[in-house]
N, C-alpha and C positions, 0 to 999 in steps of 0.2 A: 700246585694243585688248585683247581677251580671248583667251587661248590656254590650252589644256590644259597643265598643268605638265609632264606626262610628255613630251609632244612637244618642249617648249622645252628641257627638261633634256637629252634625247637629242640634239637638234641642237647644243646648246652643247658637250656632251662630244665629239661627233664633230668639231666645229670645232677644239676644243683639240687633238685627235689630229692633225688635218690640218695644224695650224700647227706641230706638232713638239714639243708639251709632253710632259714625262716622265710615266711611269705614276704616279709619286707625286703630282705636281701634279694630274693628272686625278682621282686618288682623293680628294684634299682637296676638290676641287669637288664630287665625288659625295656625300661625307659632308655637306657644307654643304647641298646641295640635298635630301638625305634629311631633314634637320632642318626645312627649309622645307616639305616635303611633310607632315611630322607637324604642323607649325603650321597648315597649311591644313586638314588633316583634323580637327584639334581644334576649329577655328572654323567648320566647315561651308562652307569656301570651295571652290567647284567649278572656277573659272577663275582664271587668273593675269593680273594687270596690274601696273603699276609701283607702284600704291598698296598692293597686297598685299605686295610686296617691302619697301616702306618700313615697313609695319606690323610685318612680321617682324623687321626690324632694330631698330625702336623698342621693341617689346613683348617680344621674346624674346632677341635677341642682346645688346642693351645691358644687359639685366638679368643675363645670365650672364657676359659679358666686359666689363670696364670700357671706356668710350669712350677711344680712343687706344691701347688695347692692340693688340699685334700680331694676335691672333686676331680682334678686332673689325674691324680694318682689312682683314684678309684676307677675311673674309666679306662685307664691304661691296664689296670689289673683285669677288668672285665674283657678287654680285647685279648689279653694273653690267654684267658680261659677259652675264648672263642677259637683262638689258634690251636690250643690243645685238642679241642674237639675235632677240628679240621685235620690235624695230624694223627688223630687217634692215639694220643698219649695221655697218661694220667696227669691231672692237675695237682700239684703239691702246694697247698696253701702256704702263704708267707706267715711268719710269726708276727702276731699283732702286739705282743707285749701287754696284753690286757691286764689291768690292775685287779688283784684279788681283793674283794671287799671283806674286811674282817667281821667276825661275828660280834653281836652285841655282848659287851662285857658285863659280868655279874658275879655274885658270890658263888654261883653254881658252875663256874668254868671247868672244874675237875669232872663233875658229872656230865657236862656237855661234851668234853673231850672223850670220855668213855663211850658216850652214845654215838659220837661220830665214828669211833673205831669199830663199834658194833655194826653200824650201818655198812661200813666198808667191807666187813667180813662176810656180809650176806650177799655180796656179788653185785651190788647196785653200782651204777655208773658214778663217776666223780661228780658230775653235774647234779645228779639226783641226791647224792649224799650231802653236798653243800646246800642244796635247796632245803632239804629236811632239817639240817642242822641250823641253818639260819632261822627257820620258823621256830624251832625249839628254843633257840637263844633269845629271840624277841619275847617269847612267852615267859621265859625264866627271868628276863629283865623286868617285865611287868610285875611278876610275882615279888621280886626283890623290892621294887618300888612301893609295894604294899607292906613293906617291913616284915616280910616272911623270909627267913634264911634257912629253913629246913624243908625239904620236899615233903616230909611226913606231916608238916603243919598246914599244907595246902588244903583248903576246904572247898565244898561245893560252891559256896558264895564266891570264892576267888576264881574258880573255873568259869562261872557265869559272867563275872565282871570282865574277864579277859576275852571271853567269847563276844560280849557286847562291843568291845573295843575293836575287834577284828573287822577289817574292811571286806575280806573275803571269808565269809563264815563257813562255806563248804570246805575251803582249803584248811581253815583252822581245825575243823572237826576231823579232817583226814590226817593232817600232819602232826598237829599237837596231840590228837588222839593216839597216834602211833607212838609218840614219845611217852605218853601217860601209860599206855599198855606195857611198854618196855620197862618203865619204872616199877610198875606193879609186879611184873613177871620176875624181875631181879631183886625184889625186896627193898626197893628204894622208897616205896610208899606202902602203907598197910591196907589201903583201900584202892580198888580199881577206879581211879578218878575219871576215866573215860566215860563212865556211865552218867556223869553229871554234865557232859557237854550237850547242850540242847540240839535237837534235830534242826538242821538248816533247811528252811523252806525253799524249794527250787521250783520255779515256774516250768511247767511241762509244755514245751513249745509244740506248735502244730508242725507235723512233719513236712519237710521240704519235698514237694512233689512236682514232677514235670509231666506234661501231656505226652501221649505217644508221638505226636508230631514234633515236639521239642526234642524228645529222645532220638527220633529219627534224624533230625537236623544235626544233633551232636555227633552221631555215628557217621553221617555223610561228610562231616567237616574234617575227619581224620585223614591226613595224607598217608595213604597206604603204599606209596611208592618207595618209602624209605624203610629200612629194617626196624627202626624204632617205631615208626608208624604202624607197621604190621603187628608188632607186639602189643602196642597200646590199643589198637582196634580190637584184637582178640580179648584183651582184658575187659574192655568196655562192653563188648557183646555179651560176655559171660555175666557181667554185673547187671546189664539191662534186661537180658532175656531169661537168665536163670535166677537172678536175685541173690547170688552168693555174697556173703560178707567179704570185706577186703582181706581178713585173716585167712579165710578159706580159699580165696583166689590165689593168694601168695603161697598157700600150702599145697596147691595142686601138684601132683606128680604124674608121671607117665602111667602109674598104676591106677590113677583116679579115672582114667578114660578107657572105656570098654566099647570099642566100635562094633563088636559082634552083637552085644546086647543093646547097643546104642544108649548107653547110660553114663552118667557122671556120678561117681561115688566118692563121698568125703566123710571124714569124721570131723564134725564141727568143732573148731578150736574153742569156741566160747562155751559150749555145753557138753562137749564130749560125746554127743549123740550122733549116730550114723545118719546120713542123708543121701538118698538116691534120686537123681533128677534125669530127665530125658536128654540125650545128646542131640539137640536140635540141629538141623542141617546148617543153619546160619552160624551156629557155634562151631560145628565141625569144620566148615569151610574156612573160617577165620583161624582156627587152630592149625589146620594144615598149611595155610599160607605162611603163618609165622614159623612153624616147625621146619617146613621144607625150604623156606627161602630167607629166613632172617635170624633164627636162633643161633647164637654162637655154639661152636662145636665143643661142648663141655660134658664131662661125665656126670655132672650134678643131676639128680633125679627130678628136681623141681622143673616145672615147665617154664615158668617165667623167670628170666635172669636179668640182672642189671645190665646197663650199657657195657659193651665189650666183655660181657660174660663174667663180671666180677661178683659172683655169688648170686643166690636167689633174691628176688625182690621181697621187701618187707611189707606188712599191711599198710604202713605209712606211705611207702612208695606207690602202692596201688591207689590209695586215696588221692595222692598228689597228681598222678597221671590223669585221673578223671577231672580233677579241679582245673588243671592247666588246659585240658581239652575244652571244658566249658568256657573258659576265658577266651579261647580262640574261635569258638564255634559260631558266634553271632547270636546265640540264644540270649534273650533278655532275662537274666536270672534275678534281677532286682535284689531283694534281701534274702532270697532262698539260698540254702547251702548248696555247695557244688561238688561235694565228694561222692565217693562210690555209694555211700549209704543212701543218698538221695535217689539213686537209680533203683536200689532195693525197695524203697518206699514207693517209688513211681510204678514199679511192676506190681506191687501189692494193690495199689489204688486202681491201676488199669484192669487187673483181674476182677476186682469188685465191680467196676463199672460194666464189665462184660457179663455180669450176672452170676459170678461165682460167689459161693458163700464163704464166711470166715473160716470154717473148718477146712475147706479146700485150700484156701490161701495159706492157712497155718501149715499144712503139709508141704507146700512149695517152699516156704521160708524156713522150714525146719524148726518151728516153735513147738514147745511142749504144752503151752498154755494159750488158749485163744485170746485171752486178754492182752498178751504180748503182741499178738497179730493186730488187734484193734488199734494199738498205739502207733502202728506203722502206717495206718491207712487214713487218708484224708478223703472223707466222703464228699462227693460232688453235690452241687445243688440239685441236680436231677435225681440222684440217689435219695437224697433227703426228701425231695418232693414226693417221690414214689412211695415212701414209707411214712408220709405225714398222716397224723390222726385227724379225723374230721373235726371241724370246729363245732362244739356243742351249741344247740339253740339257746338263746338268752331266756332266762327265767327269773322269777322273783323280783327282787329290787333292781337287778340289772336291767330286766325287761321294762320295768316301769320308768327307769331313768331314760332308756332309749326312746320310749314312747313320748316322753316329755321334752325331748331334745336336750337332755343333759341338765335341765333346770332343777 
């Protein structure tokens, strides 16, 4: 089976993102596939099959990295994943034997074990449970080091001292705060110690915004000849033209689209409020192309499905699709964010620059408060200039200083 390498690589990277792999792992795969592309170009290979991959491993990888080395084994694994994409079969990860890091030991181990069991009973993932328990364990170890051996003896001063020691104060407030609320709820402390954790100051970043030309370049860069490309293009058109959140794009069902009234109706997952938007022609055409020519034949009511139809896409999947598209688009992103949220902010800013007011933009974004809308919008220099106040004429001492040349 011969496939163009670009399509295989794109589908493989998207599958990695959908499976939940980290950005660093995806970047490692991308670098390995870039070397494969160089190998193919140097040898005049136009299409990819398993024999090409084997030649790459034998003639290039093994000469650069000794057989059995970590790098050699990693690239061989990446090639196996590429072959799975080509054969349209599921990749089953190999067991890594990753070492489990023990919790910080303290006199509070029994209480910590009970807290871990409580977290597990709430339906949290194993990874989340361990992360929260690790954070609580480090906090309790700090408390023990202050010669406090009873939870009921912890004071506001102890809480503040632990907070000051924390490198990530937002994380401390969230995770240690959760443990302290649990301790108070189940009678381990007489006072709700959470109230003594200081508020962590967080800088509010300027929203990442792209110009209409950059958004257009992003959309044009999507390869719509493949099934995955048709799906991803429809996702990005919805994000760019309607400004829906990733959670609401992932939640779109066939009932959300009404072609008779030409509307898109959702109940916003973040707020629970209904939102109705126009079914723009560009959105309608992209959806039809995906639904008629690319969507797997599944009974699932969700519009957007994972590769090979393995369930609906998650909000994280939606964000990763946009991020990968930005990376491949040629748009100079600089330090700007590259997820679907940036397309939502870009739409809001574009609407403002077209002369629409904040209350109009608020309705498009589905906000209940105009202040929320303002935080999404990055006002352009032209908008600021148009609303600039006139400079007052100098008077008094300031006028006298100017007349004397600042002397």
